[in-house]
Backbone as JSON, one array per atom type, in Angstrom:
{
  "sequence": "XXXXXXXXXXXXXXXXXXXXXXXXXXXXXXXXXXXXXXXXXXXXXXXXXXXXXXXXXXXXXXXXXXXXXXXXXXXXXXXXXXXXXXXXXXXXXXXXXXXXXXXXXXXXXXXXXXXXX",
  "N": [[0.84, -1.18, 0.0], [0.51, 2.23, -0.79], [1.44, 5.37, 0.52], [-0.31, 8.23, 0.18], [0.26, 10.78, 1.16], [3.02, 10.8, 1.38], [3.69, 10.56, -1.31], [2.71, 12.94, -2.33], [4.23, 14.88, -1.18], [6.74, 17.43, -1.41], [9.92, 17.01, -3.05], [13.14, 16.8, -1.48], [15.07, 18.37, -2.84], [13.46, 20.26, -4.0], [12.68, 22.03, -2.1], [12.24, 25.29, -0.56], [14.27, 26.17, 1.11], [17.74, 25.86, 1.51], [19.27, 22.81, 2.35], [17.35, 22.12, 4.31], [16.67, 20.06, 6.18], [18.77, 20.02, 7.96], [18.93, 22.39, 9.32], [19.32, 24.3, 12.27], [16.84, 24.29, 14.84], [16.43, 26.69, 16.2], [17.12, 28.63, 14.34], [15.2, 28.52, 12.43], [12.75, 30.2, 12.47], [13.81, 32.7, 11.59], [14.8, 31.97, 9.1], [12.49, 31.35, 7.65], [11.09, 33.7, 7.44], [11.31, 35.23, 5.09], [9.92, 33.78, 3.24], [7.12, 33.03, 1.1], [3.55, 32.32, 1.37], [2.99, 29.93, -0.09], [5.5, 28.69, -0.16], [6.02, 28.2, 2.57], [3.88, 26.52, 3.15], [4.63, 24.38, 1.57], [6.88, 23.51, 2.97], [5.63, 22.68, 5.34], [4.1, 20.5, 4.42], [6.19, 18.83, 3.55], [7.56, 18.42, 5.98], [5.61, 17.09, 7.53], [5.43, 14.71, 6.12], [7.96, 13.65, 6.32], [9.93, 14.24, 8.66], [8.15, 14.99, 10.68], [8.31, 16.53, 13.04], [7.29, 17.91, 16.01], [8.03, 20.5, 17.26], [9.07, 21.85, 15.02], [6.93, 21.76, 13.22], [5.12, 23.34, 14.64], [6.33, 25.88, 14.53], [6.38, 26.29, 11.73], [3.62, 26.1, 11.06], [2.54, 28.19, 12.55], [3.74, 30.39, 11.3], [2.64, 30.08, 8.77], [-0.08, 30.51, 9.34], [0.1, 33.2, 10.14], [0.87, 34.37, 7.7], [-1.38, 33.77, 6.17], [-3.15, 35.36, 7.45], [-2.53, 37.84, 6.6], [0.09, 38.73, 6.98], [3.23, 39.81, 5.7], [5.9, 38.49, 3.68], [9.16, 38.96, 4.94], [12.42, 40.49, 4.96], [15.16, 38.82, 3.3], [14.71, 36.53, 0.59], [16.14, 34.08, 0.63], [17.76, 33.83, 3.3], [21.09, 34.19, 4.62], [22.68, 31.18, 5.34], [24.8, 30.15, 7.35], [25.5, 27.68, 8.42], [25.21, 25.89, 6.38], [26.75, 26.54, 4.2], [28.82, 25.17, 3.11], [31.43, 25.48, 3.9], [32.57, 24.08, 5.92], [34.81, 22.44, 6.04], [36.87, 24.15, 5.45], [40.06, 25.43, 5.98], [41.22, 27.53, 8.7], [42.45, 30.87, 8.27], [45.93, 31.67, 8.71], [46.2, 33.92, 10.23], [44.28, 33.85, 12.16], [44.16, 33.01, 15.46], [44.6, 29.81, 17.0], [43.13, 27.58, 19.47], [44.4, 27.82, 22.85], [47.29, 25.92, 23.76], [47.15, 23.42, 26.01], [48.8, 21.87, 28.81], [49.2, 18.3, 29.19], [46.83, 16.4, 31.18], [48.16, 15.11, 33.24], [50.3, 16.68, 33.83], [53.12, 18.79, 32.89], [55.59, 17.43, 31.03], [58.04, 18.62, 30.54], [58.63, 20.31, 32.61], [60.89, 21.1, 35.01], [60.46, 21.39, 37.74], [58.49, 19.75, 38.46], [57.76, 16.74, 40.06], [58.93, 13.54, 39.04], [57.67, 10.31, 38.28]],
  "CA": [[0.0, 0.0, 0.0], [1.29, 3.44, -0.87], [0.97, 6.49, 1.31], [-0.46, 9.39, -0.7], [0.91, 11.96, 1.73], [4.43, 10.72, 1.01], [3.8, 10.8, -2.74], [2.35, 14.31, -2.64], [5.14, 15.82, -0.55], [7.8, 17.87, -2.31], [11.22, 16.38, -2.89], [14.07, 17.64, -0.73], [15.71, 19.34, -3.73], [12.46, 21.26, -4.4], [12.35, 22.88, -0.95], [12.7, 26.66, -0.71], [15.41, 26.43, 1.98], [18.82, 24.9, 1.27], [19.59, 21.9, 3.44], [16.29, 22.3, 5.32], [16.68, 19.02, 7.21], [19.88, 20.18, 8.89], [18.92, 23.71, 9.94], [18.99, 24.28, 13.7], [15.47, 24.73, 15.12], [16.47, 28.08, 16.62], [17.28, 29.54, 13.2], [14.09, 28.33, 11.49], [11.88, 31.37, 12.3], [14.5, 33.69, 10.77], [14.95, 31.44, 7.74], [11.22, 31.31, 6.92], [10.47, 35.03, 7.37], [11.29, 35.73, 3.73], [9.17, 32.88, 2.36], [5.7, 33.33, 0.94], [2.61, 31.32, 1.89], [3.15, 28.67, -0.82], [6.76, 28.06, 0.26], [5.85, 27.7, 3.94], [2.96, 25.37, 3.04], [5.44, 23.29, 1.02], [7.7, 23.0, 4.07], [4.72, 21.97, 6.25], [3.8, 19.21, 3.78], [7.42, 18.03, 3.58], [7.85, 18.04, 7.37], [4.63, 16.08, 7.96], [5.71, 13.45, 5.44], [9.3, 13.13, 6.58], [10.37, 14.24, 10.06], [6.96, 15.15, 11.53], [8.8, 17.01, 14.34], [6.31, 18.82, 16.56], [8.48, 21.9, 17.38], [9.23, 22.41, 13.67], [5.58, 21.97, 12.68], [4.51, 24.48, 15.33], [6.92, 27.1, 13.96], [5.93, 26.44, 10.33], [2.17, 26.34, 11.0], [2.31, 29.54, 13.07], [4.12, 31.34, 10.24], [1.64, 29.93, 7.71], [-1.29, 31.21, 9.81], [0.39, 34.63, 10.07], [0.82, 34.77, 6.28], [-2.78, 33.69, 5.73], [-3.85, 36.47, 8.1], [-2.11, 39.09, 6.0], [1.5, 39.06, 7.18], [4.01, 39.83, 4.47], [7.27, 37.97, 3.82], [10.1, 40.04, 5.24], [13.83, 40.13, 4.79], [15.54, 38.26, 2.01], [14.06, 35.26, 0.29], [17.0, 33.0, 1.13], [18.75, 34.43, 4.18], [22.34, 33.46, 4.75], [22.64, 30.02, 6.22], [26.22, 29.81, 7.5], [25.74, 26.28, 8.75], [25.1, 25.05, 5.19], [27.44, 27.18, 3.09], [29.81, 24.27, 2.53], [32.79, 25.85, 4.28], [32.88, 23.4, 7.18], [36.16, 21.88, 5.99], [37.81, 25.18, 5.05], [40.97, 25.74, 7.08], [41.27, 28.91, 9.14], [43.67, 31.55, 7.86], [46.95, 31.64, 9.76], [46.07, 35.11, 11.07], [43.32, 33.56, 13.22], [44.84, 32.11, 16.4], [43.87, 28.62, 17.42], [42.94, 27.51, 20.91], [45.68, 27.68, 23.55], [47.73, 24.55, 23.98], [47.21, 23.12, 27.45], [49.6, 20.68, 29.1], [48.38, 17.12, 29.46], [46.22, 16.4, 32.5], [49.1, 14.58, 34.22], [51.36, 17.66, 34.04], [54.0, 19.13, 31.78], [56.81, 16.61, 31.2], [59.26, 19.42, 30.41], [58.76, 21.16, 33.79], [61.84, 20.44, 35.94], [60.01, 21.48, 39.12], [57.45, 18.74, 38.69], [58.38, 15.44, 40.35], [58.68, 12.45, 38.08], [57.36, 9.04, 38.95]],
  "C": [[0.88, 1.24, 0.0], [0.64, 4.54, -0.06], [0.9, 7.73, 0.43], [0.23, 10.62, -0.17], [2.39, 11.97, 1.36], [4.61, 11.05, -0.46], [3.53, 12.25, -3.11], [3.33, 15.32, -2.04], [6.24, 16.2, -1.54], [9.09, 17.09, -2.05], [12.15, 17.35, -2.16], [14.68, 18.72, -1.61], [14.76, 20.44, -4.19], [12.14, 22.26, -3.28], [12.93, 24.28, -1.11], [13.89, 27.03, 0.19], [16.5, 25.41, 1.71], [19.09, 24.08, 2.52], [18.63, 22.03, 4.62], [16.4, 21.31, 6.48], [17.76, 19.23, 8.27], [19.95, 21.56, 9.53], [18.6, 23.59, 11.42], [17.59, 24.87, 13.93], [15.45, 26.22, 15.45], [16.59, 29.07, 15.47], [16.09, 29.48, 12.25], [13.18, 29.56, 11.36], [12.52, 32.46, 11.43], [14.56, 33.24, 9.32], [13.63, 31.5, 6.95], [10.55, 32.67, 6.8], [10.37, 35.57, 5.95], [10.49, 34.88, 2.76], [7.71, 33.3, 2.26], [4.86, 32.15, 1.42], [2.81, 29.95, 1.22], [4.42, 27.93, -0.38], [6.64, 27.47, 1.66], [4.92, 26.47, 3.94], [3.71, 24.15, 2.5], [6.31, 22.67, 2.12], [6.85, 22.21, 5.07], [4.43, 20.57, 5.69], [5.01, 18.29, 3.85], [7.69, 17.52, 5.0], [6.89, 16.97, 7.86], [4.94, 14.72, 7.35], [7.05, 12.84, 5.82], [9.66, 13.11, 8.06], [9.21, 14.26, 11.03], [7.36, 15.55, 12.95], [7.87, 18.11, 14.84], [6.83, 20.26, 16.68], [8.61, 22.59, 16.02], [7.86, 22.71, 13.09], [4.9, 23.17, 13.35], [5.03, 25.8, 14.76], [6.38, 27.35, 12.55], [4.44, 26.79, 10.26], [1.82, 27.72, 11.54], [2.63, 30.58, 11.99], [3.1, 31.27, 9.1], [0.35, 30.65, 8.09], [-1.09, 32.73, 9.73], [0.3, 35.13, 8.63], [-0.61, 34.76, 5.75], [-3.61, 34.81, 6.32], [-3.39, 37.83, 7.6], [-0.68, 39.5, 6.24], [2.23, 38.98, 5.84], [5.37, 39.17, 4.7], [8.22, 39.14, 4.06], [11.52, 39.56, 5.04], [14.09, 39.58, 3.4], [14.88, 36.9, 1.83], [14.86, 34.08, 0.84], [18.07, 33.61, 2.02], [20.0, 33.56, 4.28], [22.2, 32.32, 5.74], [24.08, 29.56, 6.41], [26.47, 28.34, 7.78], [25.62, 25.36, 7.54], [25.83, 25.64, 3.99], [28.54, 26.3, 2.49], [31.24, 24.63, 2.92], [33.23, 25.15, 5.56], [34.3, 22.86, 7.17], [37.21, 22.89, 5.6], [38.74, 25.49, 6.21], [40.94, 27.23, 7.43], [42.52, 29.57, 8.57], [44.65, 31.6, 9.02], [46.88, 32.86, 10.67], [45.08, 34.91, 12.22], [43.97, 32.59, 14.19], [43.95, 30.93, 16.76], [43.69, 28.63, 18.92], [44.3, 27.39, 21.6], [46.02, 26.21, 23.76], [47.88, 24.35, 25.48], [48.09, 21.9, 27.67], [48.69, 19.5, 29.36], [47.89, 17.13, 30.91], [47.17, 15.89, 33.58], [50.3, 15.51, 34.43], [52.2, 17.86, 32.79], [55.3, 18.36, 31.94], [58.1, 17.41, 31.08], [59.49, 20.34, 31.6], [59.7, 20.49, 34.8], [61.38, 20.49, 37.39], [58.97, 20.42, 39.46], [58.12, 17.39, 38.97], [57.98, 14.4, 39.32], [58.47, 11.16, 38.86], [58.29, 7.96, 38.49]]
}
């Protein structure tokens, strides 16, 4: 038996937000502010068919209700999503200092004042 809801849901590549499935919940309200009613409805359909996560659905359905009540999309259509820009493996420039180097938990082996076992 086939599930019509699954068949009617948009494909991941058709979604109005890049890498929707991996966006942090806290950034979702900002990300959907620029979407119109059809785009938010598409995300609701996708979410119900795939993750069906209650907190996500609450955010999406609230925004959809706001848009249906006359709210206008605000901001940019596709706001910057730093967590999905593909630069996760990019090395830091040498001008950016790294974390401080801490001695091992058992002490600094080069410290002459520290007793050795």
